[in-house]
N, C-alpha and C positions, 0 to 999 in steps of 0.2 A: 388795613390798619393793624398794626401789631399791638395787641392788648394784653397786658399782664394783669391778672386778677390774683391778689394775695389774700388768702383766707387762712388765718393761723390754724383754725380747726376745719376739718373737711372729712368726707367719708373715708373710712368706715365709722368715724365718730358721728354721733347722732345729736342733732339740735337744730334750732332755727337758722343760725348762721350757715351751717353746713348745707341745709336744704335749699336756702336761697342762692348760695354761691353755686351749687350744682345746677340748679334750674337755670340760672342766669348764663353760666358758661355754656351749657348745652344749647340753650335757646339762641345765643348769639352766633354759634357756629352754623346755624341754619339760615341766618340772614343773608340774602343775596342782593346785589346791586342790579341796576337795570339791564346789565349784560348777563345776568345769571351767575356771576362770579361771587364766591364767598367774600363778604365784606370785612370780616374780622378773623384774624389769625390769633386764636386764644391760647394762652398758656396760663395755667393755674398753679401757683406756688403755695405750698402749705408745710407746716411743721408736723402734721399728723402722719405717722407711719402707715404704710399701705395695709399691713396685716394681711387678711385674706381678700382684700378688695382687688378686683381685676381692673387696673387702670387702662388696660388696652381696649376695654369695651367702651370707653368714653371717646367722643368725637373731638377731643382736645387733649393737648399734652398736659400731664401733671408732673410737676417737679416736687419731690418729697424731701423734706428736711434740708433745704439749701443752706449752706453756710453763708457768711457775709460776702465772701468773694463771688460765689455763684449768684447770690441775690443781686449783688452789684452789677454783674454781667447781664442778668435778666432785665433789670431796670434800664440799664444803658441801651439795650437793644430794643426796648419797647417805645411805641409812639405815645401811648397813654397808660398810666398806672392806676388801677382801681384797688383800693385797700378796703376789704370788708371788715370794718372795725379798726380803730386807730392803733394798729400794731406799730411799735416804736421803730424797729429796724427799717421796714420799707418806707415809713414816713420820713425818717431822717435821710436815708439814701436818696430818695426821690427829690427831697428838698436840696440836698447838696449837688445833685446832678441837674437840677433845674428841669426836671421832667414834669409834664402835665399830670397833676395828682388829683384824683377824686377819692374822697373818703366817704364810705357809706357807714352810718352809725346804727349798728344793730343793737347797741346798748348805750350806756351813759358814761363810757370810760373817759370821755373828754370833759366830763362835768362832775364826776363823782369817783372817789378812789376805789370803791368796790364795784363800780360800773352798773349798779342796780338802782341807785337813788333810794336805798333801803337803809333805815336807821336800825342797826342790830340791837342796841340796848332797849329800845322801845318796841321793836317788832313792827314798826309802821313806816310809812313813806317818809323819806327825808325831806326836810323843808328847803334844802339847798344850801347846806352848810359850807360847801367848798366855794361856791360862787359868792357867798356872803363874806368869805374870808375867815370863817370860823374853823381854822385848820386844826386847832387843838381838839375840837369836837370830832373832827374826822379821824384823828389819831385814836381817840377813845373808842369811837364806833367800831373801827376795824381791828383794834387790838383784841377784841373779844373773840374774833375768828381767826386772825392771822398773826397774833402776837405783836409785841411792840415794834420789833425790827421789821416784820412783814408789813405792818400798818404804815410805818414810815416810808418804806419802799413804794407802797401803793400811792401814797400822797405825792411823793416826788415824781413818780411816773405820770401822774395826772397833770401836773404842771407842764411836763414835756409834751404829752399827748395833745393838750389843749393848744399850746403854742404852735405846734406843727400843724394841727388841723386848721388853725387860722390862716396858714399859708397855702392851704389847698385851693385849687382853682374852683372846685365845687365841693360842698359838703352835702351829702344826700341824707335826708331824714325819711324814714318809712311812714311817718304820720305827721300831721300838723302839730300835734302835741309835742313830739320830739323836737321839731324845728324850734318851737318856742322855748322848751326846757333847755336845749343845748345852747341856744343864743350864739350861734357861730355865724361869721360872715359868709356871704355867697352860698346860702343854703337853698337847696331845691328839694321839694317833696316828691318822692316817687314811692307809691304804695307797693308793698309786697304783692305778689300775685300767685295764685295756685291754679293747678290744672283741674279742669272739669272732668271728673271720673266718668261722667255719663255723656261726654261729647260724642256726637254722631248718632245718638239714640233718640228715637222719636218721643219716647216717654221714659220717665224715671222708673226704675225697677220697683215693683210692688213689694212692700215689706210690712209685716205686722209689728207695730211698735207698742211697747208697754208704757202707757202714760205714767205708771207708778215707778218706772225705772229711770234712774239718773246715773250719770257716769262722769268721772274726772279722768282726763288723759294728760299726763305730763310728768315732769320730774318730781320726786318726793323730797322737797327741801322746804325749810320753814317758811320762806317768803312766798311760796305758792299758795299758802292759806288753806291747806287741806283740813286742818283742824277746825276751821270755820264751817266747812261742809259737814264735818262729823257732829259738831254741836247743833247745827241747824237740823240735821237728821234726827238727833236725839229729841229735840223739841217736838218735831212732828210725830215721832213714835210715842212720846208722852201724851200727846193729844189723841192717841189711838189710830193715827193714820197708818195705812199700809203703804210702805215705801221700800224700794230696794236701791242700793247704791253700789256701784262698782268703781273701785279706785285702780286705774290702770297706769302703771309706771313703777319706777324704782329710784332709789337715791338714799342719801345718808339719813334722811328723816324717817325712813320706813320703820325701823324698830320702835321708835317712839310712837308713831301713828298706830301701829298694831297694838301696842299696850293701851293706847287711848281708846281704841275701839273696844277692847275688853272692859276697861274701866267704865265706859259709858253704857255698857250693856248692849252693844250693837253687833255682837258676833254673828247673829243670825240675819242681820240687815245689811251690813257692809262687808264687801269682799275685796281683798287686795290681790290682784293677779300677778303683779310684777310687770316687767316691760314686755310689751307685745307689739308686733308690727305685721304688715301685710295681711295675709288671709286670716291669721289668728286674731288680729285686731278687728278685722271686719266681722268675723263670726261673733265675737263677744259683743260688739256694738250693734249687731244686726237688729236686736229687738229694743234697743235703747232709744227713747224719743227725745231726751234732753241731756245736753252736756252742761256741766257746771264748771266755771272757771273762777275759783274763789281767791285769786291772787291778792296779796296785800302789798305788793310792790307795783311800781309804775311800769306795766308792760309797754314796750315800745310800739308794737304793731298788732299783736294778737294773732300770730300765724296759726296757732292751734285752733283758735276760734274759726278762722277762715276755712281751714281744712274740714271742719265739721259742718259749717254753714253751707258750703258748696254741695255737701251731700244731703242737704235738706233737713238737717237736724236743728231743733231749737237750741238756743244757747242762753244760759243765765250767767252773767259775768259781773265782776266787780266794776263799779263805776269809777275807774281809775286809769289814767294814762291813755295811750293809744288804743287800749282795749275798749274803753268806753266810747271813743271816737268811732270805732268799728261797729260795735254792737248796738249803740243807741238807736232806737227806732226800728231795729230789725230783730230784737231779742229783748230779754228782760235784764235789767241791771239792779244792783243792790249796793248799799253802802259797804265799802271794803272793811273787812275785819269784824263785821256785825252779823252774828249768827241769826238774830231775830229778823233782820232785813232779808237775809237769804231765805230763811224759812217762809217768809211772806211770799217771795217770788216762787218758791217751789210749791207752796200751797195753791197758788193760782193755776199752775200746771195741773195739779190734782183735781181742782174744783171746776175748771172751765174746759169742758170736752172740746177737743179739736184745737185747743190753743197751741199745743206744741207743733201740730201739723201746719197750722197757719203761720206761725213764726218761722218754721223751717222753710216754707215757701218764700216768705219775704226775705229771709236771710240769704237764701240761694240766689235770688234775683240780684241782691246787692252785690254779692261776690262776682257774679257774671258781668255785671255792669261796670264796676269800679275796681275790682281786685283780681282781674284775670291774669293768667300767666303771660298770655300774648301781650297784654297791655304793659306789663312790667318790662318785658324784653324790648318792646318798641320804645318805651320811654328812656331806657338806658341807652339804646342804640342812638337815639336822637341826641342825647346829651354828649356821647362820645364824639359824634360827628361835629357838633358845635365846638367842643373843646379842641378837637384836632384841627379844625378849620381856623380857629382863632390863633393858635400858636404857630400856624404855618404862614400867617400873614406877615 
């Protein structure tokens, strides 16, 4: 089967969409039929330049920055088209060519002009203004960050994305929450999956964790709620609690956050490292027992939480979106945007010996059971087979 995966963003760009697209494409190339023959001929198209990334090291072809003519050719030659996020060009061309189209919704671009379901003026989760037909409110919301013309462009594109997604053979949601929020026809839920870094090992590596150490890992943007973590930390310090917080990541909100750390008197308590990956990230997190995900927007699936849970780390997360669906019962949750609620959860980690280790074990088991990389690959492969078989009849 000739499978085209279109991911507007891809390596060397870093993010959830890029991670899932890479894992999916790589995993599908390893799928064999009963005769031992590769079942999928995978091509991945992206608008991300290669930079220093070595595409030849990948087991599938990567087409960078295809123009409309090249993209048209790729879609025409494919048996099934998978679009990671409702990008307009491949959606429209697939529709015009009547190609079997699968859209995987990593965000809310078919439901919200900013794709986040985040209301910028209030700094809180959007109540669903676009679906409610409150388009003027959408324009006001995004004009704060994109200007009037940019906001209008986002609104118009959302109409197109939603209309074209409704024509897809299947819309994939990475959580039940997203399936409900998007409210698109022919939706199938396929959870994201992550690789077990300890696969093949009899026991997990022993590490000494600091119960007083907490960390945030992710982009530094307003909607990720890092300020909530800072205010919760200040509250604990005011109580005389000994606590250390590491903020790992970078982004446009970093200068403001660094000023906030100073103004809250947390310079000796909170450290911002900037972006880290690989060995450097593992070293910094080596002694951290608990990860905090204080997002104030509706996370679709919580990939960052999965990556830490599979490593046996406890997670404290906002009770919002697909993130709550993932963490509930396997970690601690708190009311989004509420520093007091987060401080209560962090206090439990400080006051209950062994709680972070216990939650870490429960979280790891959940990931291995329901959010494995192999499970994600198998679910997609089954879906492609069903779609391909249906259109050939």
